[in-house]
N, C-alpha and C positions, 0 to 999 in steps of 0.2 A: 743467315747472312742476307741483308737487304740488297736488292739489285738496283742499279742505277742505269736507266736506259739512255740511249743516245738521243741528243737533241737533233732537230732537223739539220742544223748547221754541221754537227758532228757527222751525221749520216752522209751529207753531201761531201764533206772533206774525205771521209773514208772511201766513198765511191770514186772520188777523183784520184786518190792514191792508188787504189786497186786498178783503175783503168790505165793509169800511167805505167804501172808495173807490168801490166799485161802486154804492153807494146814491145817489150824486149825480153828475150829469154836470158835469164841470169846465167853466168858462167860458173858460179859456185853453187854447191848444194845448199839446200835450206838448213838453217841451224836447228830446226825442230822437226819432229816426225809429222807426217801428213795427218791432218784431222780426218775423221770419218766423213765420207761424202754427205751424210745427212746433216752434219753441222755446217758444212759449206752451203748446202741448200737452204738451211734455216736462215743463215746470214743473208743470202741472196733474196729470200722471200720476205725479208724484214720481220722475221719472227723475233719475239722478245727473248734475247739471250742475255746472260749476265755480262757486264762490261768487260770483265777479265777474259771471258771466252771470245767476245767480239774482237778485242784487241789482239789476242793470241792468234786467232784464225786470220784476221786481216793482215797481220804481219807475215804470217806464214805464206799467205797467198801472194804477197808482194815478192817473196823469195823463191817460190816454187812454181815453175812454168806450168806443170801438169795441173796443179791445183788452181792456178789462175785460169786455165782454159776450162776447167770444170766449173769454176765460179761464173765465168762468162756464159756457159751453157745454161746454168740455173737462172742467171739474170734474164736471159732471153726467154726462158720458160715462164718466169714471173711476169714479164712484160706481156707475153701472149695471153696468159690467164687473165691479167688485169684488163687487157683490151677486150677479151671475150665478155667479161662481166659488164663492161661499159656498153658494149653493143647490145646486150640482152635488155638493158633498161629502156 
């Protein structure tokens, strides 16, 4: 199965949706089981995942407060690593 990766615009939109969802704790449980933390980390670190996985995890993160907080943690780690790489240059 061929993978289609997200365009820059799709990545920005996905980030906007996740950030908006993280502002409030949903009052209803997520409709899907929590993904493994490594998958959430892969998404936060912009690793290439197939589109179906990206969409599934992104939707779950918008519904699950705990996973949203985990995603935020990983996004902050990603930013710190990126910042350190830039400073080394």
